[in-house]
C-alpha positions in Angstrom: 90.5 27.0 57.0 92.1 27.4 60.3 92.6 31.0 61.3 95.5 32.5 63.4 93.6 32.4 66.7 92.5 28.8 66.5 96.0 27.8 65.5 97.6 29.6 68.5 95.0 28.0 70.9 96.8 25.4 72.8 94.7 22.3 73.9 95.8 20.6 77.1 95.0 17.2 78.5 93.8 18.5 81.8 90.1 17.6 82.2 89.4 20.6 84.6 90.8 23.1 82.0 88.1 25.3 80.7 90.5 26.5 78.1 90.9 23.0 76.7 87.1 22.5 76.4 86.8 25.8 74.6 89.5 25.0 72.3 88.3 21.5 71.5 84.7 22.9 71.0 86.0 25.6 68.7 88.1 23.2 66.6 85.1 20.8 66.3 82.7 23.5 65.2 85.3 24.7 62.8 85.8 21.3 61.2 82.0 21.1 60.9 82.0 24.2 58.8 80.8 23.4 55.2 83.5 25.5 53.6 86.2 23.8 55.7 84.8 20.4 54.8 84.9 21.3 51.2 88.5 22.5 51.4 89.4 19.4 53.4 87.9 17.2 50.6 89.6 19.1 47.9 92.9 18.9 49.9 92.7 15.2 50.3 91.9 14.6 46.7 95.0 16.5 45.7 97.0 14.7 48.3 96.0 11.3 46.9 96.7 12.5 43.3 100.2 13.7 44.4 100.8 10.4 46.0 99.9 8.6 42.7 102.0 11.0 40.7 105.1 10.2 42.8 104.6 6.5 42.7 103.9 6.1 39.0 105.9 9.0 37.7 102.9 10.8 36.4 103.5 14.4 35.3 100.5 16.1 36.6 100.1 20.0 37.0 99.2 19.7 40.7 99.5 23.1 42.5 102.3 22.7 45.0 104.5 24.9 47.2 108.3 24.5 46.7 110.5 25.9 49.5 113.9 27.1 48.3 116.7 29.0 49.8 120.2 28.7 51.3 121.1 25.9 53.6 121.1 28.3 56.7 118.2 30.5 55.7 115.6 28.9 58.1 113.6 26.5 55.8 113.7 23.6 58.3 112.6 25.7 61.2 109.7 27.1 59.1 108.7 23.6 58.3 108.6 22.6 61.9 106.6 25.6 62.8 104.1 24.8 60.0 103.7 21.2 61.3 103.3 22.4 64.9 105.9 20.1 66.3 109.5 19.4 66.1 111.2 16.3 64.8 114.8 17.4 64.5 114.5 17.9 60.8 117.6 20.2 60.9 119.8 17.5 62.3 118.8 15.1 59.5 120.5 17.6 57.0 118.0 16.4 54.4 118.2 19.9 52.8 121.5 18.7 51.3 120.4 15.3 50.1 116.8 14.7 48.9 113.6 16.6 48.5 110.9 16.1 51.1 107.2 16.4 50.3 105.3 17.2 53.4 101.6 16.6 53.2 100.2 18.3 56.3 96.7 17.3 57.1 94.5 19.2 59.7 92.8 16.4 61.7 91.2 17.6 65.0 91.2 14.0 66.4 95.0 13.8 66.1 96.0 15.3 69.4 99.4 13.8 68.8 101.3 14.0 65.5 100.8 11.0 63.3 103.4 10.6 60.5 103.4 8.0 57.8 105.9 7.7 55.0 105.0 6.7 51.4 106.7 3.5 50.2 109.6 4.4 47.8 108.0 2.6 44.8 104.4 2.6 45.6 101.4 4.8 46.4 100.9 3.0 49.7 101.8 4.6 53.0 103.3 2.7 55.9 102.2 2.5 59.5 102.0 5.6 61.6 105.0 6.9 63.4 104.4 8.9 66.7 108.0 9.5 67.9 109.7 12.5 66.6 113.0 10.9 66.8 111.8 8.0 64.7 110.6 10.4 62.0 114.1 11.8 61.7 115.6 8.3 61.6 113.3 7.3 58.8 114.3 10.3 56.8 117.9 9.8 57.4 117.9 6.1 56.6 116.0 6.4 53.4 118.2 9.3 52.2 121.5 7.3 52.9 120.0 4.1 51.3 119.1 5.8 48.1 122.4 7.8 47.9 124.3 4.5 48.3 122.3 2.9 45.6 122.7 5.7 43.1 126.2 6.6 44.2 125.4 10.2 44.3 125.7 13.0 46.8 122.1 14.3 46.1 119.0 12.7 44.5 115.9 14.4 42.9 113.7 11.5 44.1 111.5 12.9 46.9 110.5 11.4 50.2 106.9 11.7 50.8 105.7 12.1 54.5 102.0 12.6 55.5 101.6 14.3 58.8 98.1 14.3 60.5 97.9 16.6 63.4 95.2 18.8 65.1 97.6 21.8 64.9 98.8 21.4 61.3 97.2 23.4 58.4 95.9 21.7 55.2 99.1 22.4 53.4 101.5 20.6 51.1 105.1 21.8 50.7 108.1 20.4 48.9 111.3 21.1 50.9 114.3 21.2 48.6 118.0 20.8 49.2 119.4 24.1 50.4 121.8 26.1 48.1 125.4 25.9 49.2 128.6 27.6 48.0 131.0 24.7 48.8 130.6 21.0 49.1 131.0 19.3 52.4 134.1 17.2 53.4 133.7 13.9 51.7 131.2 15.0 49.0 132.0 15.6 45.3 133.1 19.1 44.3 130.2 19.4 41.9 127.5 19.0 44.8 126.6 22.6 44.8 126.0 22.7 41.1 124.0 19.5 41.3 121.8 20.9 44.1 121.2 24.3 42.2 120.3 22.2 39.0 117.9 20.0 40.9 116.2 22.9 42.6 115.7 24.7 39.4 114.2 21.6 38.0 111.8 21.1 40.8 110.8 24.8 40.8 110.5 25.4 37.0 107.0 23.8 36.4 104.5 26.8 36.2 101.9 25.1 38.4 104.3 25.3 41.4 104.5 28.1 43.9 108.0 29.2 45.0 108.5 29.9 48.7 111.8 31.7 48.8 113.5 32.3 52.2 116.3 34.6 52.9 117.5 35.7 56.3 117.1 39.4 57.2 120.8 39.9 57.8 121.4 39.7 54.1 120.8 42.9 52.0 118.8 42.5 48.8 121.5 44.1 46.8 124.0 41.3 48.0 121.7 38.3 47.9 123.4 35.2 46.8 120.4 33.3 45.5 117.9 36.0 44.4 119.4 35.8 40.9 118.8 32.0 40.9 115.1 32.7 41.8 114.9 35.2 38.8 116.1 32.7 36.5 113.2 30.5 37.5 110.5 33.2 37.9 111.8 36.5 36.5 108.7 38.5 37.4 108.1 36.9 40.8 104.5 36.3 39.7 104.4 32.8 41.5 107.1 33.6 44.1 106.4 34.3 47.8 109.4 35.9 49.4 110.0 35.3 53.1 112.5 37.3 55.1 113.5 34.8 58.0 115.1 35.6 61.4 113.5 39.0 61.2 114.1 39.6 64.9 117.8 39.9 64.2 117.1 43.1 62.2 114.8 44.9 64.6 117.4 46.5 66.7 118.8 48.3 63.6 115.5 50.3 63.0 115.4 53.8 64.7 112.3 55.5 63.1 109.4 54.7 61.1 111.0 55.7 57.6 113.6 53.1 58.1 111.2 50.5 58.9 108.8 51.2 56.1 111.7 51.4 53.5 112.9 48.0 54.6 109.5 46.3 54.7 108.7 47.6 51.1 111.9 46.1 49.6 111.4 48.6 46.8 113.9 48.6 43.9 114.8 44.9 44.2 111.7 42.8 44.2 109.3 44.9 42.1 106.2 46.9 43.0 103.8 43.9 43.1 106.0 41.7 45.3 105.4 42.0 49.1 107.7 39.9 51.3 106.7 38.3 54.5 108.7 38.9 57.6 109.0 35.9 60.0 110.8 35.2 63.3 110.9 31.9 65.0 112.0 30.7 68.4 115.8 30.4 68.7 115.7 28.0 71.7 116.5 24.5 70.3 116.2 22.8 73.6 113.7 19.9 74.0 110.3 21.2 74.8 106.9 19.9 74.5 104.8 20.6 71.4 102.5 22.9 73.3 105.4 24.8 74.5 106.8 25.0 71.0 103.7 26.5 69.6 103.4 28.9 72.6 106.9 30.1 71.8 106.0 30.8 68.1 103.0 32.8 69.2 105.1 34.8 71.7 107.8 35.6 69.2 105.1 37.0 66.8 103.7 39.2 69.5 107.1 40.4 70.6 108.0 41.4 67.1 104.8 43.5 66.6 105.3 45.0 70.1 108.9 46.1 69.2 107.7 47.7 65.9 105.0 49.6 67.6 106.8 50.7 70.7 110.6 50.2 70.0 110.7 52.2 66.9 110.0 56.0 66.8 106.7 56.5 65.0 106.0 52.8 64.7 105.3 51.5 61.2 102.6 51.5 58.5 100.4 48.8 60.1 97.7 49.1 57.4 100.1 48.3 54.7 102.5 45.8 56.4 100.7 44.3 59.4 99.4 41.5 57.2 102.8 40.4 56.1 104.5 40.3 59.5 104.6 37.2 61.7 104.6 33.4 61.2 100.7 33.3 61.7 100.2 35.7 58.8 102.3 33.6 56.5 100.8 30.4 57.7 97.3 31.6 56.9 98.3 32.9 53.5 100.0 29.8 52.3 97.0 27.8 53.3 94.5 30.0 51.6 96.7 30.6 48.5 97.1 26.7 48.0 93.3 26.1 48.4 92.7 28.9 45.9 95.1 27.3 43.5 93.5 23.8 44.0 90.1 25.3 43.4 91.2 27.1 40.1 93.1 24.0 38.8 90.2 21.5 39.7 88.6 21.6 36.2 91.8 21.2 34.2 93.0 18.4 36.6 89.6 16.6 36.1 90.0 16.7 32.4 93.5 15.5 32.5 92.6 12.6 34.9 89.8 11.5 32.5 92.3 11.5 29.6 95.0 9.6 31.7 92.3 7.1 32.8 91.2 6.5 29.2 94.8 5.9 28.2 95.4 3.4 31.0 92.3 1.6 30.0 93.5 1.3 26.4 96.9 0.0 27.7 95.2 -2.6 29.7 93.1 -3.8 26.8 96.2 -4.1 24.7 98.0 -5.9 27.5 95.1 -8.3 27.9 95.1 -9.0 24.2 98.8 -9.6 24.2 98.6 -12.1 27.1 95.6 -13.7 25.4 97.5 -13.9 22.3 100.2 -16.1 23.9 97.8 -19.0 23.5 96.5 -17.9 20.0 99.0 -19.2 17.5 97.4 -17.6 14.5 97.4 -14.2 16.1 100.9 -14.6 17.2 102.0 -15.6 13.7 100.3 -12.6 12.2 101.8 -10.1 14.7 105.2 -11.7 14.4 105.1 -11.6 10.6 104.1 -7.9 10.5 106.8 -7.0 13.0 109.5 -9.0 11.0 108.3 -7.4 7.8 108.6 -4.0 9.4 112.1 -4.5 10.6 113.1 -5.8 7.1 111.7 -2.8 5.4 113.5 -0.4 7.8 116.7 -2.3 7.0 116.1 -1.7 3.3 115.3 2.0 4.0 118.5 2.4 5.8 120.5 0.7 3.0 118.9 3.0 0.4 119.8 6.0 2.5 118.3 7.5 5.7 119.0 10.0 8.4 116.6 8.7 11.0 117.4 7.8 13.8 120.1 10.4 14.3 123.5 9.3 12.7 125.4 11.3 15.4 124.1 8.7 17.9 123.8 5.6 16.0 126.5 6.0 13.1 130.1 5.0 13.4 133.4 6.4 12.2 135.9 4.4 10.3 138.0 3.9 13.3 135.0 2.8 15.4 133.9 0.3 12.7 137.5 -1.2 12.8 137.6 -1.4 16.5 134.1 -2.8 17.2 134.3 -5.3 14.4 137.5 -6.6 15.7 139.0 -6.7 12.2 141.5 -3.9 12.5 143.7 -2.8 9.7 143.9 -4.3 6.2 146.2 -7.3 5.9 149.4 -6.6 4.0 148.8 -2.8 4.0 151.4 -0.8 6.1 149.7 2.6 5.4 146.9 3.9 7.5 144.0 4.0 5.1 141.9 7.0 5.6 139.1 7.1 3.1 137.1 10.3 2.6 134.4 11.0 5.4 136.3 8.6 7.6 135.6 11.0 10.6 131.8 11.1 9.9 129.3 8.9 11.7 127.6 6.9 9.1 125.4 3.8 8.9 123.5 1.9 6.2 124.3 2.5 2.6 126.6 5.4 3.3 128.8 3.3 5.6 128.7 0.4 3.0 130.0 2.6 0.2 132.7 4.1 2.5 134.0 0.5 3.2 134.0 -0.2 -0.6 136.0 2.8 -1.1 138.3 2.0 1.8 138.9 -1.4 0.1 139.8 0.2 -3.2 142.4 2.5 -1.4 143.8 -0.5 0.4 144.1 -2.6 -2.9 145.8 0.3 -4.8 148.4 0.8 -1.9 149.7 -2.8 -2.5 152.3 -3.2 -5.3 153.7 -6.5 -6.6 156.2 -7.8 -4.0 159.9 -8.5 -4.8 160.6 -12.0 -6.1 163.9 -14.0 -5.6 166.2 -14.8 -8.6 165.6 -18.5 -7.7 161.9 -18.2 -8.3 162.3 -16.1 -11.4 164.9 -18.6 -12.8 162.7 -21.6 -12.2 159.8 -20.0 -14.0 161.8 -18.6 -16.8 163.8 -21.6 -17.7 160.7 -23.8 -17.7 159.0 -21.6 -20.1 162.3 -21.3 -22.2 162.5 -25.1 -22.2 159.0 -25.3 -23.8 160.0 -23.2 -26.5 158.2 -20.3 -27.9 159.0 -16.5 -28.2 157.0 -15.3 -25.0 159.2 -16.7 -22.3 159.9 -13.4 -20.5 156.3 -12.3 -20.8 154.9 -15.7 -19.7 157.3 -15.8 -16.7 156.3 -12.3 -15.5 152.6 -13.1 -15.9 153.0 -16.1 -13.8 154.8 -14.2 -11.1 152.1 -11.5 -11.1 149.2 -14.0 -10.9 150.8 -15.7 -8.0 151.4 -12.4 -6.1 147.8 -11.4 -6.9 146.4 -14.6 -5.4 148.7 -14.3 -2.3 148.2 -10.6 -1.6 144.7 -9.7 -2.8 142.8 -12.7 -1.4 143.1 -11.5 2.3 141.9 -8.0 1.1 138.7 -9.5 -0.3 138.0 -11.5 2.7 138.5 -8.5 4.9 136.2 -6.5 2.7 133.5 -9.0 3.1 133.8 -9.2 6.8 133.9 -5.4 7.1 130.7 -5.0 4.9 129.0 -7.8 6.9 129.7 -5.9 10.1 128.0 -2.8 8.7 125.0 -4.7 7.6 124.9 -6.6 10.9 124.8 -3.2 12.8 121.6 -2.2 11.0 119.5 -4.5 13.1 119.6 -2.4 16.2 119.1 0.7 14.2 116.1 -0.8 12.5 114.6 -1.6 15.9 115.1 2.0 17.0 113.7 3.3 13.7 110.6 1.1 14.0 110.1 2.2 17.7 110.2 5.8 16.7 107.9 5.4 13.9 105.4 3.5 16.1 105.6 6.3 18.7 105.1 8.9 16.2 102.0 7.4 14.6 100.8 5.6 17.7 100.9 2.2 16.0 101.1 0.0 19.0 99.2 -3.2 17.7 102.4 -4.8 16.6 104.4 -4.1 19.7 106.4 -7.4 20.5 108.5 -5.9 23.3 107.5 -8.5 25.9 108.4 -11.5 23.8 112.0 -11.9 24.7 112.3 -15.3 22.9 110.9 -14.0 19.6 113.4 -11.1 19.6 116.3 -13.4 20.2 115.2 -15.7 17.4 114.7 -12.8 15.1 118.1 -11.4 15.9 119.8 -14.7 15.3 118.0 -15.2 12.0 119.2 -11.8 10.8 122.7 -12.6 12.0 122.8 -15.9 10.1 121.5 -14.2 7.0 124.3 -11.6 7.0 126.9 -14.3 7.7 125.7 -16.4 4.9 125.8 -13.3 2.5 129.4 -12.8 3.6 130.3 -16.4 3.0 128.7 -16.4 -0.5 130.4 -13.1 -1.3 133.8 -14.4 -0.3 133.2 -17.3 -2.7 132.2 -15.1 -5.5 135.1 -12.6 -5.2 137.5 -15.5 -4.8 136.0 -17.0 -8.0 136.7 -13.5 -9.7 140.3 -13.5 -8.3 140.8 -17.1 -9.7 139.5 -16.1 -13.1 141.6 -13.1 -13.5 144.7 -14.8 -12.3 144.1 -17.9 -14.4 146.7 -18.8 -17.1 143.9 -18.6 -19.5 142.9 -15.0 -18.6 143.9 -12.4 -21.0 144.2 -9.7 -18.3 148.0 -9.9 -18.2 148.3 -9.5 -22.1 147.5 -6.1 -22.8 147.7 -6.6 -26.7 145.0 -9.2 -26.6 143.1 -7.5 -23.8 142.7 -4.1 -25.4 142.0 -5.6 -28.8 138.9 -7.3 -27.5 140.1 -10.8 -26.6 138.4 -13.1 -24.1 137.2 -10.2 -22.0 136.5 -7.7 -24.8 137.6 -4.1 -24.7 138.1 -2.5 -21.3 138.3 1.2 -20.5 140.7 2.1 -17.7 139.8 5.5 -16.1 142.4 7.9 -14.8 143.2 6.9 -11.3 142.1 10.2 -9.8 138.8 10.2 -11.4 138.4 6.4 -10.8 138.7 7.0 -7.1 137.1 10.3 -6.6 134.3 10.3 -9.0 132.1 8.1 -6.7 133.0 9.3 -3.2 132.6 12.9 -2.0 134.5 14.2 0.9 132.1 15.7 3.3 134.1 16.0 6.4 135.7 19.3 7.7 139.2 18.1 7.2 138.6 17.8 3.5 137.5 21.3 2.8 140.6 23.4 3.4 143.2 20.8 2.5 141.8 18.7 -0.4 145.0 16.8 -0.9 145.7 16.0 2.8 144.2 12.5 2.8 145.1 11.6 -0.7 148.2 9.6 0.2 146.1 6.4 -0.2 145.1 7.1 -3.7 147.4 5.3 -6.1 149.6 7.5 -8.4 148.6 8.0 -11.9 150.0 5.2 -14.1 152.8 6.2 -16.4 152.8 5.4 -20.0 155.2 2.5 -19.2 152.6 1.2 -16.6 149.8 1.4 -19.2 151.9 -0.5 -21.8 152.2 -4.1 -21.7 155.6 -5.6 -22.7 155.4 -6.7 -26.2 152.9 -4.1 -27.5 154.2 -1.7 -30.0 157.6 -3.4 -29.9 158.9 -6.9 -30.6 160.5 -9.1 -28.1 163.0 -11.5 -29.5 163.7 -14.7 -27.7 166.1 -17.3 -29.4 166.2 -20.5 -27.8 167.9 -23.7 -29.3 165.9 -26.9 -29.6 168.2 -28.6 -27.0 169.7 -26.2 -24.4 173.0 -27.3 -23.1 175.5 -25.7 -20.9 177.9 -25.1 -23.7 175.3 -23.5 -25.9 174.1 -20.2 -24.5 170.8 -18.7 -25.6 170.7 -15.0 -26.5 167.8 -13.0 -25.0 166.9 -9.7 -26.5 164.5 -7.4 -24.8 163.5 -3.8 -24.5 163.4 -1.8 -21.2 160.2 -0.3 -19.8 160.1 3.4 -19.4 159.4 3.4 -15.6 159.6 0.8 -12.9 156.6 0.1 -10.7 157.3 0.0 -7.0 159.4 1.9 -4.6 161.9 -0.6 -3.1 165.6 -1.0 -4.1 166.5 -4.6 -4.8 169.9 -6.1 -4.6 171.3 -9.3 -5.8 172.0 -11.2 -2.5 168.5 -10.6 -1.1 166.7 -11.7 -4.3 165.5 -8.1 -4.9 165.0 -6.1 -8.1 167.4 -3.7 -9.4 166.3 -0.3 -10.3 166.1 0.0 -14.2 167.6 3.0 -15.9 165.3 4.9 -18.3 165.9 3.9 -21.9 164.6 5.8 -24.8 163.0 4.5 -28.0 162.9 0.9 -29.0 166.5 0.3 -28.5 167.9 -3.3 -27.7 170.6 -3.8 -25.2 173.5 -6.3 -25.1 172.0 -9.8 -24.9 172.8 -11.8 -21.9 174.4 -15.3 -21.7 172.4 -17.8 -19.9 174.5 -20.9 -18.9 173.2 -24.1 -17.7 176.3 -25.5 -16.4 177.9 -25.4 -13.0 180.2 -22.7 -12.1 178.8 -20.3 -14.6 176.4 -17.5 -14.3 172.7 -18.4 -14.5 171.7 -14.8 -15.2 172.2 -11.3 -13.8 175.6 -10.2 -14.8 177.4 -9.9 -18.1 180.4 -11.9 -19.0 182.9 -9.1 -18.2 181.5 -8.9 -14.7 179.8 -5.5 -15.0 176.2 -5.3 -13.7 173.7 -4.4 -16.2 170.0 -4.7 -17.0 169.1 -8.5 -17.1 166.2 -10.7 -17.7 165.7 -10.7 -14.0 165.0 -6.9 -13.9 162.8 -7.1 -17.0 160.7 -9.9 -15.5 160.3 -8.1 -12.2 159.3 -4.8 -13.9 157.0 -6.6 -16.3 155.5 -8.6 -13.3 154.8 -5.3 -11.5 152.8 -4.1 -14.5 151.0 -7.3 -14.9 150.1 -7.3 -11.1 148.8 -3.6 -11.4 146.7 -4.7 -14.4 145.2 -7.8 -12.6 144.5 -5.6 -9.5 142.8 -2.9 -11.6 140.6 -5.4 -13.5 139.7 -7.1 -10.2 138.7 -3.9 -8.3 137.3 -1.8 -11.0 135.4 -4.4 -13.0 134.7 -7.5 -10.9 134.8 -7.0 -7.0 132.8 -3.7 -6.5 129.8 -4.8 -8.5 129.9 -8.3 -7.0 130.0 -6.9 -3.5 127.0 -4.6 -4.1 124.9 -7.3 -5.8 126.0 -9.9 -3.2 125.3 -7.9 -0.1 122.8 -5.1 -0.9 120.5 -6.7 -3.4 119.7 -9.8 -1.2 119.0 -7.4 1.8 116.5 -5.5 -0.4 114.9 -8.5 -2.1 115.3 -11.6 0.0 115.5 -10.6 3.5 111.8 -10.8 4.4 111.7 -14.2 2.7 114.7 -15.5 4.4 113.6 -14.4 7.9 110.1 -15.6 7.3 111.2 -19.1 6.3 113.5 -19.4 9.3 111.0 -18.1 11.9 107.6 -19.3 10.5 108.1 -22.4 8.4 108.0 -24.5 11.5 105.2 -26.4 13.3 103.1 -24.7 16.0 104.9 -26.3 18.9 108.3 -25.1 17.8 106.9 -21.6 16.9 105.4 -21.2 20.4 108.6 -21.9 22.1 109.6 -18.4 21.1 106.7 -17.0 23.0 106.5 -19.2 26.1 110.2 -18.8 26.9 111.0 -18.3 30.5 110.5 -14.7 31.5 108.3 -13.6 28.6 104.8 -14.4 30.1 106.1 -13.2 33.6 107.1 -9.9 32.1 103.7 -9.4 30.5 102.0 -10.3 33.8 104.0 -7.8 35.8 103.4 -5.1 33.3 99.7 -5.8 33.6 99.7 -5.7 37.4 101.5 -2.3 37.3 98.9 -1.0 34.8 96.1 -2.3 36.9 97.4 -0.7 40.1 97.9 2.6 38.2 94.4 2.3 36.7 92.9 1.7 40.2 94.5 4.8 41.8 93.7 7.1 38.9 90.1 6.0 38.8 89.9 6.6 42.4 91.4 10.1 42.1 89.0 10.7 39.2 86.0 9.8 41.4 87.1 12.1 44.1 87.6 15.0 41.7 84.2 14.6 40.3 82.7 14.8 43.7 84.9 17.9 44.4 83.9 19.5 41.0 80.2 19.1 41.8 80.8 21.2 45.0 82.5 24.0 43.3 
């Protein structure tokens, strides 16, 4: 280790200089010292390991010194003094941009500084740079290039510079961006916070030594950055405090008491923290390196001389002399880092052996994967296992899972609508908000939410108004065929037509929404599979490099879900056709409830029917349980639950041969409550609101004329508007529509969607994907694995692993040699 005197000795190139000969001889004898040689080997081993860590992103607990402080607290000047030469580092303003790792190497043969920069994405170093100006230019250009690429004001990615020089110590320091209170002109306002956050991140690892600089003109009690250091190292156990620009403070000392109190820094740094007090030359004019080092030595001597002679009583030299002057700090940093290197060598050796073993295993797996590209049987087996794993994860997500995090991978109802491109429910004017709409769900939970949303949408649709012309065409046709159920048949036909027209688009939309929910499970299943492999370290089935296979698997899954959606649409359409068929008994409550073609059917209360299977878990549903209930259909009144004709008789008297001169008398009873909210007028073909009538009372029969100029139906002979066959048919049609809707939603569609989507995903997904992917000949199968880019990606990964393996094994060999000399 270089001592202070050898550092301050200035060699010259004058052959006749005796001092030069003595200095060179002293440095050569010093370099031949076994202890120095051992330290040099240890230092070089850690430097190589540090370069590998930066290049490959390795997180190794390498002892390092991290310089932190304000932007004008003298960090750059201290680095130049440690290097032993100037390279205009302050003009580069790197302290506000990127960290700089300075690897200083004491090389007695380097009479002029030799600086080399590590490549940005490699452990290799470039050609030596001798010119100090060129060094500053490289730092500036690299900083600006990276910041343009990342579009940021600062970057945590370090620049690594190796400086070999006869007057440099064996020392590595990470220079960090200097703390600032305000961003520079043209920089983002968040730059000070970004710098503070980055410096804390660099200084937080416990294996790093903090070199905190603060200029002497700042009192400890008003220090701006001391609290930031305490947040990183509260006890200052790994912090070296340096008071810079100490010469500015000397003129304020009058007696020994003042000097000793200031040097002790008692009350602010703790009893065990002893700051170093350093002053450096203020002259920034261009001077030779020899003159620069001479000035540093002169400033140290001037400071000591002033404390001894310029202060009454001097100072406590026994206690403070070892902490005053740049030479004392330089020697301490070098010895402290070497001590940390020696202490950390066993743990570093063990960690290197572990990392080398891991890289070797990765290389073996990569070789097997590359070899497998020509082994069809092995690829089939690996691909089958991977496909089966993904399918199992899809089934687990459908059955209910919370891994990966739903907060990240789930979707709200609005997000599902937007990302699927489906939007709102067709024919529904209301904003359907099912329970738990604001929660992020996926899998089976999201599926059930869409089912419930479909139910809400279906129940929000009522039978639309029908024109008098349409009613007349249907009614008169039934009247012409004879029979006593003309009004009932006409209203049932209207309801069936409305159900086919309005409910069919809802069924298609429900299938599309459910298909989107299931289609989204593929990405979640991949993430779940990746997390499980990482947790249990199962990497034998890793298929990441096979881009073609992943694309084929994704396409097969997408086709499977689309086919399910197509089949489900056909099934629910079949149910709709069945329940709206003229032969269906759904419209005839008397037959339906008495166990006709469909048997008995229990109709639950609407609130229980909707709410019994869907729990509201979002925050909005706790305090206001009725807030989002506007989409739940109202409870059916007794009139709605009673089919016209049940419990009362409907009398229709029609002559055998109707004629314009022979009216037919139609008697009918009113329903107790009209279904629907709209007012309907004569001219627009709308319904009239029906007055409530009690009991089983008949009203004045209407006269239906079949001749020109007479009333078809709708008004009485005296011109007074009253209830008519039209209003009865519209009211009855609304009831029939509600019954068709209820049978379809409650009995048919829900179970069909569950069995049509979920059951195949659980039971047939593995087989379906397996047939699509593997029931092909070898040539077609291998097309998935020799697609452009797949093999190249594997080869590139192997090259990176091989390079990483080489450098780590090299570092391991060096550390084994170092450990034998400890």
